[in-house]
N, C-alpha and C positions, 0 to 999 in steps of 0.2 A: 623424436622417437627414442625409446630406450632399448638397449640390447642386453640380454643376459649372456654371460660367458661361463662355460664350464671350465673349471680351473685346469684340468689336465690337458685341455686342448692347446697344442703348441702353435696357436695362430697369432700372427703378428698384427694383421690389420683388424681394426675394430669392426669394420663392416665386411670383412672378407667372407667369413662363413659363420655367422652367429648360430649358436646351437639352438637358442630359443629367443623369440621376440616377446616382449611384454614382461610379465611378472615373475619370471624365472622359476618355473615349477621344478626345475632340476635341483634347486638349492637344498630342499629338505632331504632329498635322497643322498646328496653328498654329505650333509651334516650327519645324517643317521648312520652312514657307513663309517664315520670317523668319531662316533660318540665317545669312544674310549680315549680320544686324544683331543684335549682342549685346543682351541684355535687362538693363537697369539700373534700380534704384530711384533716382530722381533727386530725389525730394521726399517728406518726411514731416512733415505739419503738422496741428495740432489747431485747430479753430474752435469756441469756446464760445459758445452762445446761451442765451437764457432758458429754452428748452424742450428743447434737446438739444445734444450735443457731436458735431461731425463730425470724424472722422479721415480724412485724405486721404493715400493712397499714390499718388504719381505715378511713372509708368514711361516709359522712353525709347521704348517702342512698345507696341502692344496684346499681350495674352497671355491665355491661358485661366487660370482660377483656380478653386479649390474652397473653399467655405465652408459651415459648418453653416447650415441654414435654421431653427433653433430661434429662438423669439421672445425668450427671456429666459435669461440665464446670468451667471455671475461672470467668465468668460473667453470669449474668442472667438479661434479660430485660423483664419487664411486661408493656404492653401498654393498655390504655383505649382509644379506638378509637371512633370517631364520635360525641363527645360532649365536651363542655368546662369543664375543671377541674380547680378549684381554690385550693389554699393552705392556710389553716388557719395561722394566723400570728405567732402562737407559734410553728408551725411545721417547722423544719429546712429544707433548700433546700439540704443540705449535712449533713448526719449523720455519724460520725466517730465511728466505733465499735471496731475494732482491738482486737478481743478476741481469735485470732488464727483460727477462722473459717470464719468470715465475716470481711473484712477490712472496707468497707464503703457502704453507700446507698445514691443514688442521687434521689431526687424527682423533676422532671421537669414537671411543669403544664402550660397549655396554652389553648387558646380558641379552638384549633383544637384537643385537647385531652391531655392525660397524659402519661408520660413515666417515669418508675421507674427502675433504674439500680442498681444491687447489684454486688459489687466486692468481690470475695472470696479470702481468704488467699492463697489457693492452689486449684487445680482442685478438686471440691467438689460435692458429690452426694446431690441432693436436691429434694424436691417436693413442689408443689404450690397448694393452694386450696382457695376457697371462702367460708367463713363462714357467714351464714345469720344472720341478726340482730335478737337478742333474749334478752328479758328483757331490761336491761340497756346497753347491748352490741350493738354497731353499726355494720353495715356490715363491714367485714374485709377480706382483702387478706393476707394470711399468707404463709410464705416461711420457711420450715424447712430444714436447711442445716446440714449435718452430720459432726461430728468431726472425723477425720481419726483415726482409731484404738480405738475409745472410747468404742465401744460395747465389744470388746475383753477385755479391761481393766475392764469394769463393771463386765463381767462374771468371771474374775479372782478374783475380790474383793468379789463377792458373794460366790464363791467357797471357798475362804479363810475363810469367816465367818462360813460357814457350817462345814468346816474341823476343825477349831479352837474351835467350839462349843463342839465337842466331846472331844478334847484334854483338854480344860479348864474346862469341866464339868459345862457349863453355860446354862441357859435357855435364848433363844433369843426372844425379843419382837420387832416386826416390828412396828414402829410408823409412821403413815401416816398423813402428814400435808395436809389437803384438799385444792383443787384448786391450783393456782399458775400460774405465767406468765400472759398471756392475759386473763386467766380464773380467774377473781378477786373474784368470789363468791359473797355473799351478802355484803352490805355496811351499815354503820351507817347512822343515820339521818343527816340533814344538820348541826345541831349543834355539831355533833361529827364525825369528819372525820376519819374513820377507815375502812379498808377493811378486809374481812374475810380471804383472802389468807395470809395476814400478821399476823393476830392473830393466825391462825392455825399453822403457821411455828414457831412463838415464843413459843407457848405452847408445840409444839412437841419437839423443841430443849430442853426446860426445862425438859420435861418428860424423854427424853433420859439421861439427866444429872442425874436426880433423880434415874432412874433405874440403872445407872452405879455406883451409890454409894452403891448399895446393892450387897454384895458378892453372886455370883451365878446367877446374872442377867446381861443381856447385851441388851441395847436398840440400835436399828439401824433405821435410817431414810429412808423412801422411796423417800423423796424429801428434799434436803438439801439447796435449794436456791429458787430464784424467777423464776421458769420455770414450764412448764406444763408437767404432767405425765398422760398418758391415764389411765382410771380406771382399766382396766384389767391388765395393766402392773404393777400397784401398788401391787396387790396381787401376781402376778407372781414373782416380785422381792422378796417378802416375802417367797414364796415357794422355790426359788433358794437358799436363805440363810438358809433354813431349820428352819424357825421361829417356835416358840412354840405358840405364840399369835400374833394377829394382832389388833392394836388399831388405828382407824382413827379419827382424830380430826376435828371438824367442829364448826361453829357458826350458830345458828338457825335464822330464819327470818319469819315474818308473812306477809301475803299479805296485811293486813290492816296496814296502816302506824302507827308506834309507839306502836302497840299492841303486845301481846305475852310476856311471861316472864317465866323464870325458866330454868331448865336443864333436859335433858332426855338422855337415852342411848338406842340405837337400836341394835338388832341382826337380822340376815336374816330370812325372811319369805318365805316359799315355797308355801304358800296357800293364799297369799294376805296380805295386810297391816292390822295393828290393827284397823284402821278406815279410813274414806275417807281422812282426813287431812294427815294421814301418807302415804296414797297411792299417794298423790300429790308429796311427796318427791322423790319417786323412783318407777320405773316400773320394775316389775319382768321379768327377761329375762331367756331364756332357759339355762340349765346347760351347761357349757363349757367343753372342752376336759380335764378332770381332772384325769383320771385313766390311767396312763401309756400311754398316747397318744390315748386311745380308748374312743370315745364319750360314754356318758351314754346311748345313744339310740342304742348302739351296739346290734346285735342279740345274742351275747354271754350272755346267762342267768346268768352265774357265775359273769361276769363283772358287770352286772346290780345289782346283789345282793350285791356284795362287795361295789359298789358305794353307794347304799342305806344305808348300815350299817355304812359306813364312814360318810356319810352326817348326819345321825341321831345322831351319836356320836358328831360330830362337832357342831350341833345345840344345843344339850343338854348342852355341855360345854360352848357354846357361851352365852346361857341364864344365866348360873351360873356366868360367867365373867361379864355380863352386870349388873346383880343384885348386885354383890359385888362392882363393881366400882361405881354404882349409890349410894349405901349406903354411900360411903366415900365422893363423890362429893357433894351430897345433905346435908352433914353435915355443909356446909357453909350456915349460916342463911340468907345470902343475896339472896340466890337462892331457889326458890320453886322447889320441886321435881315433875316432870311431869310423872315420872314412867319409867318402862322398856317397850319398844314397839318393834314391828316388821314391817319391810318393805323390799322391794326387791332391796336394794342397790347393784348395780353391784360390788362395791368394796369389799363386804362381801361374795362373792360367793365361795371362796375356801373351799374345804372340808378337807384341810390338817391341819388346826388348828382352834381353836376358834377365832371368829372375832366379834368385836363390833365397833359401830360408836357413838362417844360421841358428842352430841349437847351441847356445853358448856354453852351458854346463848344466849339471843336474841339480835342480833346486831342492829336490827332496833328499839329497845327500847332504848331511850336515856340514861336511868339510867344504863342498863346493857351494853350498848355500851361503856360507860365510864369505867366500870369495865374491859371489854375485852381489852381496850386500855392500861390499867394500868399494867406495868411490874410486880408489886407485886402480883396483882390478877392472872396474867398469871402463875407466879411461884407457887402460892398457888394451882391453879387448877391442875397444873402438879403434885404437891406433893400429892394431894388427889387421882388423877388417879393412881399414882405409888403405893400408899397405897392400893388401890383397887386391883391392879395387884398382889401385895404380898399377900393380903387377899384371892384372888382367888386360888393361888397355895396352900395356907394352907387349904382351904375348899376342894380342889380337892385331897388333900393328896399327893401333889407333893413337895418333899423336895428341897429347894434351899439353896445355901450358903455352901454346904458340898462337898468337893472334891470327896467323894466316891459316890455321887449321880449317 
């Protein structure tokens, strides 16, 4: 069966809520509404992760498209019917991927429409979605193709970390590199070409190295390469490895070009952000299923009480962690301290461990963007965060580095 997608629909699952089944009658209306703007394929990129490969087709504007909703196949064809599709000069007509999941991608464009064919390495489970244009991101069609056996391998790795944590008497710190893959995050000004996703990964890797130099501490990445990890999956990964702390690395950005400076650290707010500016960073969402598979909204009064106690403890310790890390990060005289703040970042929602989000510096500020791009600054930032983590354990009365802990 084929499913037609209306481009503006921010639906992730190919079969979740198809706007039209069959021959896509919505397509001519979309094309007619955009007749003054020619449709072009402006980007074609693969992003290989440990569990899946994402193929991203970026377009100059939104469009309707048709794709099969089958879950598994050797090939996948996506068509854009009913309007001319051009291809930017820098976009290849044939992209060789060959990463064990996707072999190649063909982009055939013509006046009667576009056809995009993906050849998989083997019979592969996949899903297709249209992502609306947002901020600097254009409209995209994304294909997520699963790597065979990868989920089981990840589960085994996380279980090994949790099991070895007890054997080796170590405290595990989950280090989260914000953004990744086609989610580039913020970017530097024209004079400084740097992407947030690259900065966060560099700092996160350096932080793991710093933590692993401390006896009794072990750093683990939630994202180890240039690929996208959903927000909730990030803290679920940390939960499965039985992490003791969760530290998410980001770079700040202001809506006003070139404005904003300094560093700040967030922890979760259940009652709204510190101020309106902080509220713009994150929307508070309802608590997820965090207590043994039973939602906090359960009618079981004991479950709700236990959840509230756990959440209060996690927030209290998160504040202590945020304050301690900021004390060390702000010791860099090149960065102004903007203080400890609260907002409803989804990635901080676990009640299983203290969680913070470090906004290292402002990437839209040319001076700080140059710092963020500098490997020495990245290593120094990581070192200061690691010192803050060690300082937190000391202030919390938790011994590290002793086999008998």
